[in-house]
N, C-alpha and C positions, 0 to 999 in steps of 0.2 A: 700582568701575569706572564705574558709571552716573553717579555724582555727579562724578567726575573729568572724564568726557567732557562732561557738561553744563556744568560750570564753564569748560572750555576753549572750548566753542562760544560761551557767553555772553560771555566775556571778549574775544572777537574784536572786538567793537565798540569796545573801549577802546584799541586799537592805533592809533598815529598813522600807521604805514606801511600804511594800508589799501589794498585794491584798489578798482578802480572799482565793481565789483559791490556790495561791502559799503558803500561810501560813498554810492553813488547810491540804493540801496534803503532804507537806514536813514533814518527820519525824524529830523530834527535834534532832540535832546533840548532841551526848554525852548522850542522854536519850533514847537510842534505845532499844526496846524490840524485841527479835527475835521471829517472828511469826511461827505458824505451817507451815511446808513445806518451811520455809525460812532457810537461813543459813548465817553465818558470812562471808563476802567477804574479810574483812581486819580489822586488829587491829592497831590503831594508838595511841601510848602511852597508855592512859587508855580509849580511845574512840573506839567505834565499828562502822564499816560500814557494813550494811547488803545487801544481794543480792536484797531484796525488794526495798531498797532505790535506788540501781543502776537502777533497772527497772523503778522506778518512774521518776528518773532524765532523763533517756533515752527518756521516753515518752514526757517529757516537752521539751527536746532539739529538738525532731522530730517535735513537734507541732510548736515551734518557727521557725524552718527552713521552714516548710510548709507555715506559715503565711508570712514569708519574701521571699518566693519563691527562696530559696537558697538551694544548694546541700550540703551534708554532707559527711564525710569520709565513707569508707566502714564499714560494721558492726563490724568486730573485732577491727579496729582502733578507731571507735567511742566509743565502750564499754571501751576500754583501757583508752581513754582520759577522759571519764566520771568518771571512777573509780579513776583516778589520781586526778581529781579536788575534788572529795569527800574526798580523803586522805588529800589533801592540806587544805580543810576546817576544817577537824578534827585537823590538826596540829595547825592551827590558834586558834581554840577554846580551845585546850589544853593549848596553850601559854597564852590565855586570862585568863583562870582560874588560872593558876600558878602565873600570874602577878597581881592578885588581882582585876581585873575588875569586877565591880558589877553594876547591873541595879536594882535600888530600885523600890518597888511596885508602888509608885505614877507615876513614869516615865513610867513604863510598862503599867499602867492603861491608860495613855494618848496615848500610842502607839496602844493599843487595840482599843480605841475609834477612833483613826485615821483610822485603818483598817476598822472598821464598817462604818465610814463616807464615805470612798472611795467607799464602796460597797453599799452606800445609805441604810444602815441598822441601826436600833437602837441596843443597846447592847443586849436587850432581843431577838431581831430577829437574831442577830449574834449567840447567844447561841443555838437558835432553829435550825438554818441552820447547824451549826456544828454537832448538835445531829443527824439530818436527814442524814448527810453524814458519820456518824459513827466516828466522831472525838471528843475525850474527850476535854472538855474546858481547863482542866489543861495542857494537852499535847500541845494544841494550844498556850497557854501562855508561856510554857517552850520553845517552838520552837521560838517564837517571841523574848523572852528574849535572847536566844543564838545568834540569828541573830544580835540583837543590840549589844551584847558583841563583836561579830566578827567585826562589823562595827567600834565600838569605838576603839578597840585595833589597828585595821588597820589604822585608821586615825592618832592615836597617834604615832605609830611606824614609819609609812611611812613618815609622815610630818617631823619627826625629822631627817630623812636621806636626805631630799632635801635641797641642798645648792644653794643659788642664789646670784650672785655677782652684784655689781653696774655696772660693765661693761656690763653684760647681760641685765640689766634693761635699760641702756642707748641705747644699740643696738636695743632693741625691740621698745622703744619709737620713735627712729629715723625711723624705718621701718613703724610704724603706721603713723607718720607725712607724710612720702613720699606717703603712700597709700591715706591719706586724701587729700593731695595736688592734686592728680590725679582725685579726685572726687569732683568737685565744687557743690555747692547747688544753685539751680535756682528757682526763682518764675516767671513763665511765665504767661502772660495773653494772651488770644486769642479771636478773633472774628471768629466764625465758621459759614460758609454758607454751609449747607449740600447739597450733590448731591445724589439723590436716585440711588440705584443700578440699572443698566441697563437703565439709563436715556438717552434720545435722544440727538443728537448733539445740537439741539435748546435749550433744557433744560440746558445742561451743559454750553452753551454760556450765557444764562440768569443768571445762578448762578454765573458764573465768573464775569459778569458785576456788579452784586450786591456786590460781595466781593471787586472788584476794587473800587467801589464807597465808600465803608467803608474805604478802604485804603486811598483814596484821602481825605476824611474828617479828618482822623487822621493826615495825613501829612500837612494838612492845619492849624493844630493847635487845632482842637477840642479834648476834653478830651477822651482818649481811653476808659475809663470806661463808659462814656456816650454813645458812639457809640456801645459798646459791649452790654449794657443793652437794646438798641433799636433794634439791628440787629442780635446779635449772637444767634445761635440755639443750644448751648450746655448747660450743667447743671450748669455751673458757671456764667451764664450771670448776675444773681442778685448780684454777687460779682465783677462786672466789668470785668468778664472774667478771673479773677485770679485763677490759678490752686493751688497756695500755694507753699511755700518754701519746696523743697525736693531735695535729692541727684540726680545728673544727671543720675545715674544708674536706678532710678525709673521713669524716663521720657521717652517718645518715642524717639528712636534714631534720627528720622527725625526732631523732635523738637530741640534736642540738636545740631544737625548739622546746622540747619537753623539759630540758634542764637549764634553759637559758638564764633564768634568774637565780639558780641555786648556787650556794657556796660549797666549798669543799667539805665533805662529810654529810651533806644533806641528801635526803631521798625525795624523789619526785612524789608529790602528794597523791597523784592519780595513776592508775594503770595506763600504759600506752598500748593501743591495739594497732598492729600492723599486719601485713600479709603473712608474716611468720607466726604470729600468735600474740600472747599478752606478755608485756615486759614490765618488770619492776626495776626502776633505774635509780642509781646512786652516783653522785659526783665524788669520786675518790680524791681527785686532785684537779686543780684548775690553775693554769698559768696564763694570766692575761698578757696580751702582747705588749710590746714596748721594748724589751731587751732583744736585740738581734742575736741570733744563735747560728752556730755552724756545727756540722758533724765532723768530728775529728776521728782519725783512724790510727791505730797502732798496728804496724805491720813489720815484718822482717823479710829479708831477701838474701839470696846468694848471688853475687855478681861475678861473672867471668868476662874478662876483657879480651876479645879476639886479637890475635897478633899473627906474625908470620909463623911462629912456632905452634900457635893454637888457633887455627882458622875458625871462623864463626860457626861452620858446620860442626866442628868438633866440640865447641863450647855448648851448642844446642844438645848434642848427643849426651854429653856429660851431665847436663842439668836434667835431661829426661831420665837418665839412670838414677840420679839423686832422688828425683821425684818418686820413682818406683820403690827405691829403698825406704823412703819415709812412709809411703803408703803401706808397705808391707810390714813396717815396724822393725826392720832390721837396722835402721839408723835413725838418729834424730835430726831434725832440721837444724837445731842449735849446734850440734857437733859438726855437721857437714859445713855449716857456715863458718864456724871457727877455723876449720882446717882448710877451706877452699875459697871463701869469698875474698875478692880482690878490692875491698874498699875499707874505710875506717870503721864500719859496723861489725867487722869480723870478730873482734874480741868480745863483743856483746852477743854473739851468736846470730848476727845479722839483724838484731833489733834496731829499728829506725826511730823508736820512740813515738810519742803522740805528735801527729802532724795535721795541719789544717789544709783545706783545699788550696791548690796552687803551689804547694811546697815542692812537688816533683815535676819532672818534665811530662808533657801530656801523654805520651805513649805509655809511660809507667803508671801514671795516676789513673788513666782510663781503665787499664787492666786491673789495677788494685780495686777500683770502685765497683767493678763487676763481680768481685768475689764475695761470697757470704762469709760469715764469721767462721774461722777455721779453714776456709777454703784455700786451695793452693793452685796457682796458675800453671799453665804450661810455660816453657821457656819464652820469655818476652824480650824482644830486641828494642833497645833504645839507643840514643846517641852515645851512651856511656858503655854499652856492651850488652850482654845477654843476662837476664835476671830470672830467678825463680822466686816468686812472691807468695807469702802467706799472710792473711789477715788474722790478727790476734784478738783485737777488741775494737769497738766503736763507741763513741759517746757524743752527746750533744752538749755544747758549752756556750756560754755567752761570749760574744766576740769582744776582745780587748779593743779599746779606742784606737790604738795605733794600727792594729790589724784591720779594724773596720774601715779606717781611712784608706788603707792600702787596697782593700777589696773594692771600695768605691772608685778609687783611681783606676784600677784595672778594668772595672765595668765601663767607666767613661771612655777609657782608651779603646775598648772594643766597639763602643757605640760610634766613635769618631773615625774608626779605622777605614771603613768603606769610602767615606767622603774624601779622606786624605789620600787614599790609594788612587781613587779615580782622578783626582786633581793631578797627582804625580804622573800617572800614565798619560794624561792629556798633554802635559808639558813635554814628556819624552817623545810622544808621537809628533808634536809640533816641531821639535828640533831634529827629528830623524829625517834622513834622506830616504824617500820612498818612491820607487818607480814601479808602476803597475804594468803588467804585460798582458797582451791579448793572446788568446790561443792561436797557434799557427793554423793557417788555412789548409784544409785537406786537399791534396792534389786530385 
């Protein structure tokens, strides 16, 4: 547990989607200046690790551990592990420089805008906050550039090491099918007659009689939905008591047990008594597992691409104004997208069509998935620019065989990534020139 937490905290600096605090406080790898009363802790190829950096990283690891309420190794071991992780980072950065990885200024500008947006700041406010904290803006940008270089070379090198066979894909798909088969989906309708907490025997009897009368009407052939709308005392009465199709794991266990042997259209033969009261249950629909499914989303967006003429800060402000106009009803999303969006979806009013998970870059997809139906995002920065996103529809569909195999391939790639990454880092570390330095003696 200790090692896992430490690795998580140390890997924090490798993420491109960093927050301002992490970006501003971290000294840029390979661009280290040795401060007064500081000293060089290690030399890795041409890169330096300073004692000041070690102390900064230690503080962040301790903060993360405190937040997660997890323990850490003792102080000497913790310091050793932190220094070793910094050495590994320098080895990766040195390799990235030697292999020609470059982050061009427009891409870096978008990343800076993303950090500002994550911290709910404009670029002007970002510069001012960095100034107040004693961080040079150029050093902040250099640090972010180096983190992006590390991430890029890591993805490139590690992915090339991961090999996935058809046999592995077939095995994982079969495991998924078996798991799906064990989890049927049920749409249960109920007529609920509530029983107050602490009710008297007479009240319970009266409530039971009311539920039994409802059961008798249903068994006599009256429409379940009609009886539910008249008698049920739950939030779904206007929908004929239907709870909606959902996996059995998301339904109360007592409901699943009560209708376990029923087919679609059948009513449970006995009343169910729970803490809420008496339930008459009907299986409206039943989908036994076996077919793997995925939730697809139909969304639209307006994309503005930052440039020298339109900085990211200006793009964010324009999209915020578009959002206000749409919410006020003075302009439509579709019309604004047609007139302003800078991608191929503009003629369709920004409509991206039906898409499955994994169709978009993570920063776009994560923002989209958080939105409810009809919901509209604030300006979201991705590697392509700044987006205003609106979710139009969602649906659950069976996964096509080709897509199913691709999803399985991606899942296996994720499973193998950590081992491949650790092996790659060990090789870089073994090849790197590393010189450890002792702290200078105090006079």
